Structure formats: structure tokens, C-alpha cells
N, C-alpha and C positions, 0 to 999 in steps of 0.2 A: 556724630558729634562725639567727640574725645574731650573730656573735662578733666584737667588734671587739678589736683590740689597740692602744692607745694609747702611744706611745713618749715619753717626756718625760725631757730633760736639766735638770738643775737647777742653778742656781750653787749651791758648796759652800756658802757662807754660811747658804742658804737652806733646807738638807735638810729640817732639823727642823719648822721653819716650813711647809714644802709637805708634810708628813706628815700634819701635825696638822690643814691645809684638806682634803686628801686623802681622809683617814678620816672627816671630818665628810662629805663628799660622798658617800662611798660608804657609811654608814651611813642616809644619805636616801635613796641610789639603791635598797639593796636591799628599801625598803619599796614601790617603786612595782611594781603588779602586771605587769607589761608586763617585768621584769627577772629573770632566772632565775638569773643570777651577776654579781656585781662582787666583782673580786679587784683590790689593790693588791700590786704585789710590787715590790722593789728587788732590782738586783744586788747578788751578792756580791763581786764583782771592782773595781767601780765604784759606789761608795754614792749619786751623783749621778747614776743611772740607773735609772728607773722604768719600769713598764709596769702601764699598767691593762686588765684583761683583764674586758671588759663583754660578756657574752651575754643578747641579748634576744630575748623569743618571736616578735616580728615587726617589720617594718621601720618600721610606727607607732610602737612602743614606742621605737622609738630615738629617731625626731622626737619625740615627746612628752618623753621625757628633756630633751633639750636646749632646750625650753621652761620647765622647771621652775625654781622660783628658785634650787633650791639650785645646780644645775649653773652657773646663770648666774653667782650670787655666788662660784663657785670658779674659774671663768674669771676673772673681775675680780681676785682675790685672788692667785691663782698668776702670773697674766701676767707681772709682774716677777721673778718667782724663775725662769724659764726660761732657760735659757742656750743655746737655740735654740727656735726655734719646735716645738709638738708637732706629731706626725703618726699617721694611724691606718692600721693595715694591717685588710681586713675579710678575715672568713673565714664559711663554713659548716660546719656540723657534719657528718661522717660517722659518728662515731661517739662517744657511745650517741646513739639517734635525740633529736630534742627531746622527744618525750613521754615519755621515760625521767627527765626533768630536774622534771619535776611540774607 
């Protein structure tokens, strides 16, 4: 299991548009067989700060995700909305074991 936390800082005038585009991407992403989980979370202290929590069953699944049309469209759509470049931190799960995720 590969878990990626993608940190995004959005310009304040784009928060709602970013959420709309990101939820569309998330809804399509969870349909991919290699994705175990795809959460979109927003800071309660700074409404312009988001983290996408993406859990992939394999490294290959993450590579395939980045090749999908919905991901490419999301990147193109939200690029101008970002206040700073997005960045990702990668993790592996310790608990629960990947087999427990279905």
C-alpha cells in the first residue's frame, strides 16, 4: 500500500471552484481498481489549505492514476487556482495491513 498526502494551497477566490474540480477528480479516481481510498480534506483553520489523501494498492496503480484523463484534466483545471506548487509526501501503512482495506 502506498499512501500519498498531496498538499495544496489555493488562492482564496478559487476555494469553491477548486473543491468542485477536486471532488470530480476524486469521484472518478475511486472508480479505479488500484485505488483503495481517495479523501479530500480541508483545513478547519485555513479554508485555502487542502490535503488529498490517496491510498494506492500498488506503485503501478499510482502511475496509472497519473495517466488517466480525469487526473490530467484536474491538473490543468486547478493549476491557476493554486497559491503555491502542490507537493506530496509519501507513506506506507503500518496499520491496518493493506489486505484489510479490501
